[in-house]
N, C-alpha and C positions, 0 to 999 in steps of 0.2 A: 575576463571570463566570469560569468555569474551563474549560480545555481539557486533555484527557488525550491525549498523543501517545506512541505506542510507536515504537521504533526512532528515538529522538529525538537520538541522539548524532552523527549525520552525515547528509549528503545532504538529501533532501526533508524528512525529519522535523526536522532541525536548522533548516533555513530556514523551515519552518512555525512553529517555536517563536519565531523572531525576528519573523515577520510577525504572529503572534497577540499577542506582547508589545507591538508598536506599536499594536495595537487595544485595549490595556489589559486583555487577558485574563490572568488568573493561569495559570501553567503547572504541569502535572504531567508530568514527563518520565520515560520508562521506557526503559532500554536496559542493556546489559551494561557499557559503558565509562563509569564514573562520572566520570572526570576530564574527559571531553569535555562532559558535561552540567554539570559545575561551571563550566566556562568560559562556557557560555550564561548561567548564573545570574549570573555576574559582569557580563555585558554588558548585561543588561536591567534595567528599573526596575519590575518587577512581582514579585509573590510567586511563588517557584519551589519546588516540591517535587520532589526527585530520588529515584527508586526504581531501584536497581540490581537487575536481575532478568533471568533467561534465560527467555524465553517459549517456547523449544522444549520445555520441560517443562510439560505441560498443567496440572499441579497448581499451578504458579506463576500461571497465568491465573486460577484460582479464588482464590488468595491475593491477587492484585492487586485483584480485584473486592471481596473482603472488606475489604481495606485502605481502599478508596475509596468504598464504596457509600453512605456518609453524607456525602460531600463535595459533593454537589449539582453534579456535573459537567454542563456545558452542551453540550460537544462532545467526541466521541470520534474520534480519528484513528488508525485501524489502519494503521500505516505499516511496521511491522517485517516484514522479509522478505529473501530472497536467492535467487540463481540458481546454476546449475551447468552449464557448457558440457560437451559430450561426447556420444559415442555411448552409447546406453542400456546396451548390454552391457558397456561399459567403466567407466562412472561408479560412484562409491562408493555402495553401498546405504545405509550408515549416514548418510552426508551427505544423501542424498536423503530419508531418513525424517525427519531434522532439518528439512529444507526443508518437507516436508509438515506437520510439527508446527507450524512457525512460520507459513507462508504460508496454511495452511488451518485447522488446529485452533485456533490462538490467535485468528485473526480470527473464526472461528465462535463460540467461547466468549465472547469479549469483546463481540461484537456482540449476541449473545442476552441476556447478563446485563444489559448497560447498556440495551439496547432495552426490556426489560421495565420498568425504572425510568422511562425516558423516556416510554413509553406511558402509564404510570400518571399522570404529571403532565401529559401531553399537551404536551410541549415537549422539544426537543433536536435535535442534529445528529450524524449519524455519517458520517464520510468514510472509506471503505475505499480504500486505495491499491492499485489493481489494475494493469492494464497493457494496452496495445494487444495484447499477447500473449494476452489473455483472449478475443479474437475468433477465434483460430486454433489449430491444432496446430503444434508446434514441433520438427521434427527437429533434433537436435544441441543443443537446449535444452529437451528434452522434458518433464521433470518440472516445470520452472518454468512453462512454458506451461500445463500441465495444472492446476497450482495456481491460476494466475491465471484460468483458465476457471471454476474453482470459485468463487472469491471474487467475480468479476464477475457470474456468473449468480445467486448467492445474493443479492447486493446488488440486482439488478434485480427479483428475485421479492419481496423485502421491500418495495421501493419500491411495487410494485403493491398489495401488501396494505395498506400504510399509506394509499395513495390511496383505496382502497375503504372504509377505516375513517374517512375524512375526518379523519385524525390531523394534528396540528400538528408531529409528529415527522418529520424529513426525513433521508433517506439518499442518499448519492451515491457514485459509483464514479469515481475518478480513473484515467484510462487513457492515460498518456503513452507516447510512443515512447522511444527511447534518451535518457537523462538523464545529465549529467556528475556521477556520484556514485562511490561505492566499489564499485558493482555489478560492474564488470569485474574488479577486483582479487580480490573474493571468489569470483566465478564462474569465474576463470581464463580469461578471454577478452577480446577487444577488439572493440567495435562498429566496423564500417566505415561506418556512417551518421553524419551529424552529430548530436552530442549536445546536447540543450537545456540551458540554464542552470537549475540546480535552484531557484535563488531565484525566477526567473521562473515556473517550474512551481508553486511554493508560493503565490505571490501570485495567480496565475491561478486555481488550484484553490479557494482560500479565497473569492475573489470569486464564483465560480460556485456554490460550495456554499451561500453565503448567498442565492443566487437560486434555490435548490431545484432545480438541474439534476441529472438522473439520471446522465447520462454526461458526464464532464468530460474532453475531449480537447484538450489545449493546442496541439499542433502542427498546422498546416494540412495539411502533407503526410501526416501520420498520419490525419487525418480523411478525406482523399481515398482513402488506401489501404484504410481500413476500409470505406468506401462501395463501393469497387471489388470487395471480396470477395463482395458479393452476386451478382456476375455471373460469378465464376470457379468452375469445377468444383473439387471438393475435391482431386482429384489434381493439378491445376495449382497450387493453393495450396500443397500440400505440396512440390512440385518447386521452386517459387520460394523458399519458406522454407528449404528444405534448402540451396540454393545461397547464399542470403544468409548463413546461419550458417557455411557452409563457408569463406567468405571472411574470417571472423574469425581473427585471428592468435592461435592458442593451441596449446599442446602437448598438450592433453587429448584430442585426437581420435585 
């Protein structure tokens, strides 16, 4: 059994690698920082293939599939992604386009290509790491929220298609709130909410994925918040989100 994990060098992707290794899954790890993936390889007792690749380049997404299409992968985890704090008129456009390429384009391409193979053999799991941000618009973290809306809604639509096909292929969306990873460092901001342990998030999400859950929301407070959105007008949601982001300690505003 094999699992392919993108963004595997740190955070949730790294912890998922260790969790899957404990379940005796062979690992295919993809990220830009090879040395961090090499450490995972040293720590586990399963076969590990390391692919150093930048998935912000869509051509690399196709190259990755071509490299692995004959590897009989059982699980695809689209985890690679990042955010960027700041007012939309101030944030760097090139960095935002990189984010769109990674959070949206790479997830879209890899989901489609591997899903085709999974459907043909009528087996496989896809876990797209989305975010609770996917349920909202996000002033001051605007492009990130928008990308996670895309990946979440895409995952939900595919789920319904597979259900009507009576397929044995399963797709899930992991939608955590703040998690203690390198997200803040990369995005140049600091969450003022309590951050969940990424190892807990990894274990929880894998367990729920194998139970064929569509929406995997690990934190109880986040579940309540998402439920409450159903009753709040959009303008009130925007006001609340704006002020939550405003309290984050960052110089990018």
